[in-house]
N, C-alpha and C positions, 0 to 999 in steps of 0.2 A: 341342565341349562347349556351346558358346554359338553358336546359329544365326546371330546377328547380326554375329559377329566376322569380319572379314576382314583380310588381311594383304597388305601390297604392298611389294615391295623396289625401291629406286630403281636407276637406271642411271647410271653415272658416266662422265666423259670418260675414255677409255683412252689410256694413254701408248704411244708407239711402242716396240717391243722394241729393246734395245741390249744388246750384249755387257757383261757384268760383267768389267771388266779386273782386278778383285781376286780373281777365281776362275779361274786358268788352271793347273791341275796339268799337270805334265810326265811323260811316260812314255817309257821305253825298251823298244822292241819286240824281241822274241826274233830275229826274222829281219831286223833292220835297222831304221834310222829311218823308212823310207818304206813299211813294211808294218805290218800288224795294225790291229785295231779293237776297240773296245769292244763285247763281246757281250753283257753283262749289266750291269745297274744297277738297284739298289734303295734306296729311300729309307726309313729307319727312322722310327718315330714320333717320336723326338727330333731328326729333322733330319740325322742322319748319313748318309753316301752310301757303300753297298758298291758295289764295281766289280769285275767279272771281265773278263779279256781276255788276249791273248797278249803280256803284257808281262812284263818281269823287274824293272823299277825303277819307282818313283813318286817324283818330286821328289828324285831322286838317291840314293834309298834301296832296298834290297832288297825287292821285293814281287812274288814269282813267282806271277802268275796271278790273285791277289786282294789287294785292299786296302780300307781303310776310311778315308774322309776326314771331316773336320770339316765344318761348314757353311761355314767359310771357305776350305776347300781344302787345309788342312794334314792330314798324315797323322795319323790317330788312333792313337798309340802303345799305347792299351790294347787294340788288336785285333792278335792274332797270326795270320799267315797259315798255315793248315793246310799240312802237307807233303802231297805226293802229287797235286797238282792237274795234271790234263792238259788239261782244257777246262771252263770254267764258262759255262753257258747261261741260267740264270735263278735267281732267288732268290724264295723264299715265307717270310715272316715268320709262323711257326705261332702259334696262340694258346695253345700250350702252353709258350712262352718259348724255343724253339728257332729257329734260322735253318736252313731247308732248301735245299740247294744242288743243282741240276740240272745234270749234266755228265757228265764222265769222270774217275773217281779211282782211283788205285792206292794200296793200303796193305797191308802185311803179306802180300804176295803174291797179294791180291784185287783185282778190279776191279769197281767198281759205277758206276750211273748216277745215284745220288742219295745224298747225304751229309747228315748233321745236325751242326751246330756250335752252340756257345753264343755269346752275344754277345760274348765275349772271344775267339772264333776257335778255341776248343778243341774237337776232334772227339769226337763220342760214339763210341767204339770198338765199343760193342755194337750200334750201329745200322749201322755201315759194313758194306758187303756184301749187305745185306738187298735183295732185288728185283733180279733181273737184267733186268727189263723196262724199256724206255725209256719213262718217263712223259711224256706231251704236256702234262700239267696236273694240278696237285693242290692240295689244301688240307688244313690241320691243325687240328682243333678243340682246345679246351682240355684234353680228357682225353688228347691225343697220338694220337688216331686219325687216320690218314692216308688220305684218299679220293683215289685216282689214276684218271687216265684215260690211255689208250694204245692202240696197234694191236695189241693181244693176243687171240688167240681164247680163251684160258683163263689165268687167273691162278692158278698153283699148284693147277690142276684146278678152279678155281671159275668166277667169272663172266667174260663177255667184255666187253672194253673199260673196265669200270668195276670196281674192286675197293677194298675198304676194309682197311687193315692195322691192327692193334692195336698199343699202344705198343712191344711187343716185337719187332714185325715179322711176326708171324704173320697169316694171312688171318682176317679176322672173317667167320664163318660166317653170321651174323645179317643181314648186308647183301647183299640179293639184288635187285639191279636187273633189270628185265625186258628185257635185252638178249640178242641172238642173234648168234652169230659168222657173219660173211659174208667172202667173199674180198676185199672192197675194204679190206684192212688199211691201206694207205698213207694213206687218207683219214679214218680214224677218230681219235678222241680230240679234245682241245681244252681248255677251261678248266673248271675245278671251283671253285665259289664257295660259301662258307658263308653261309646266310641265318638269319634269327631262327627260333627254335623248332626248331633242328636240322636244317631242311630244306636242300637242296643245290640250286644251279643248275649245269647242265651245258651247255656250249656247244660244238659241233663237228660231228660226225656220228656219231650212235648209233643205227643201225638196230634197229627192233622194240623201242625203249625205252617207247614208249606209243601211245596212239591219235591223237596230234597230231603237230605238227611234230617231225621226227627230229633238227633241228639245234639246237633250244633247248628244253630240258626243265627242270622242277623237280620234285624227288624228295622224298619223305617220308624221314624219318630211317633207315627200313629199306631204302630203294632203290626202293621202289614209286613209280610215277608219281604226282604230285599233280594229280588230275583237275580241281582249280579253277584250274589254270594252262593257258592255251591260247595259244600263240604264233601270232599272225597269220600265216597261210602267205603272204599277199601282200607281206609285208615281210621276212620271214626267207627265206634262200636255202637251198640244199640242204646247204651246208657253212659253218659260223660259224668265224672265226678268233679264237676266244676272245670275251670280252665284259667289260664294265666294269659293276658294279652301283653305281649312284649312291646317295647317302645317303637319297634320297627313294623308293628301291626301283625306280626306272626303269633300264632296262637298255640299254646303248649297245653297238654291235657293227658289225662289217664281215662281208661274206661273199664266197664264191667268185665272185660276179659282178663284183667289183671295181668297183661302181657307187656307192660313197660310204657315209658314216656313216648309220646307222639307229637308231631308238630306240623301244622299246616301253614301255608301263606296266608295273607290277609283277604285273599278272595276265596278261601276255603280249599284250594287245590294243595296237593301233598308237597311238602318240603322235600325234593329230591335230594338236597344237600345234607339231609338229617337221617340218622339211623333210626328208623321208625321201630317203635316197641324196644326202645334202649332200656337196658336193665344193667345191674352191677355184675351179673353172672348167672350161670345156669342155676336153676331152681330157686332163684330170688324174685320175689313179686314186689313191684314197687307200690309201697302202701300210701305214701304222700311224697310231695315234692316241693322245692322253693326255687324260684328262678331268680338268679342274681342280675344286678344291673348291667353286668358284661355277658349276659345271656348264657352263661354256664349255669347248669342245674343240679342243685343238690337233692339226692334222692334217699328216702328212708325206706329200707328194703327189709323183708323177712321171708322165711319159707313158705309162709301161707298167708292169707288174706284175714285171718282172725287174729288172736292174741297169743297163740302159742309160738314158741321158738324164739331164738335170739333175733335182736334188731340191730341193723347197722346203717351208717350213713356214709355215702359216696358222693363223688362229683363227676358229672358228665361234661364233656367238652361240648363247645357249640355246635358240634355235628352230631352229637348222640354218643360218641364213643366214650369208653371210660377213662377218667383222668387218672393214671396210675400213680402220679405224683401226690395226690390228696390222701392222707393217711389219717384215719380217726384214732389210731393208736389202740389201746385197749377197748375203746368204745364205751357204750353205756353198760352198767352193771348194778348189782344191789337193788335188783327189781323189788319193788314193795308189793306189786300185786302180780303174781306170777300167771294169772289167767288172764291178764289184760295189760301186756308189755307195750305201752302206747308211747310213741315218740313222734314228734314233728318238728319241723324247722322253719326258720324264718330269715331272710337274708336282710341285713341292714345297708344302708345307703353307701357306706364305706366298705363293703364286703364282709363286714363281721357276720358270723354265722350263729344265730340263737338256736339252740337245741333245747327242747323241753318235754317232759314226760314223766313215767312212774319209775325213773331210776334215781338212785341216790348216790351214785358216783359215776364219773365219765373219765376214761382213760387214768383210772387209779386216783382221781381227785374227788373228795367227798364233796356233795351238793345237796341241794334241796330241791332237785327236780328241774333246774334251769341252769344252763352254762352257756358261754360265749366261746365259740372257736375262732382263734385268730387265723385268717385267711387273708387273701390278697385280691386285687381287682387287676384285671387285664387293662392295659392302656388301650383305648379304644375311641375311634371317631365315631360320634353320635349324630352330628348334624354338620351340614354344610350349606353355605349360601354365597352366591356371587353378586356382589354389590359395588357398582362404580368401578369395575375392573379389578377387583380384589376378591380373593377366595377368603371367606371367613370360615373357619374350622372350629366347632365346639367338640371338646373331647372329655374323657373322664379317666380317672386312674387314682392311685394311691396319693395322697398329697406329697408334693415335692415337685422338682423340676421335671420338664419333659422337651423334647426336640420333635420338630416336624421335618422329616427328609423327603427329598424328591428324587426321583430316578425316571430315566427314559427307558432303560432296558433290564431293569431289575438286578443289574450288576453293580453298577456304581450308584451310591446314595449320597446325596449332599444335603447338609442341614440348611433350611431355608427360613426357619422361624424357631424361636424359642419361648417357652411359656411356664406358668406355673401352676400345679393343681392346688386350688383352695377349696376345701370342702368337698375334694374328689371331683371337682369341675374345673376346667380350663378353656381358653379361646385365644386364638392366634390368628392373624391376617397376613396374607401375602399377596403381592401384586401379580397379576396375570398378563400375559402377552398373547393376543389373539393370533391365530395361525401358525403357532410354532408346533413342534412335534409333541406327540401325546406325553403326558407326564402322570407319573404315579406317585402317591404320597403314603407315608407311613409314620407312626409314632414310635419313639424310642425314649 
């Protein structure tokens, strides 16, 4: 709004990661103490943690296949594990107030691959049994419409690879993506992500979906390709393994070339300020990743794309370079399945890093395949707005005090406002004067 306004977020000293010893939930595995792995983990907006895996107990209490933990690792007694769970693979928190669970479920003589439950764990029996196709990714809008991707040639006689279901489970005939069935079914599907104005981002392999890249597309609400979006073919591979849409609209992803993390801008152009193909080092392939609220990226790496070899976790700076101050210590060990050394990560709202997999120790601390690593958040300006001559600055960082500083020449910095991060978020206002020299702002 004001051409002379510029904002700069400062970089803080990063602490080494260490295991949070107050958060060590214990699981009893279905096939014995040395088998099993967490295969699904989701973090709710309120910080509670949903887990799915081949376990029968958590912290000594029955929890057949699914459990919810409080922030401190205690079982959330307000959540009731639904019956009939055979396997949980993923969680999606719909904008309609439900939790959608992908996996295998048996209930009242029916088997489905997708279930819908309330935040108390109560199954929606009207939804169960809908959709016999295996979705590889999906999203749910506030109206309860579910857009799913998968390796299907036709969904109930309608479109290939992409379909939208109305709240009752019937196919939405108004959603007509420009897809065409091909015999490469096993490689199709991927992530589906809601964007502003009802648009959708799809990441995977969707042949014939539009005039540009087949692996990353933006669709209009009716499923037609958004021609204002053109993913840079020099960055995107032929098959994407899903994506992450940052709060600023930039898109982070990896692809079938296993050559590291990449990022494009909101319009699909390559982010020239990011080290494309970012990895933790030579010979290491990025197996999965998690983007923090401060845009730093945690990557799980290994020497190959399969299950062999040691796994490790590292952190990338916001430009894709390796953050040498992040230290996993001894890392994961005591693998219970040497043929499938699985490890994944999720970042919590306050910067905590949840790491889960088939290990039974992390940095020398015994565990049950799930640990939290203590990390930090960079203080960061996330939104600005000028209202009635005042600059309103929304920011994020670790709980505690912060200052907003102003400079004209990057040499002298003056404090112009003070605030407090509560729940890792804070806001301050300063009065502006039109016509003065350019000012720059940073957080301290």
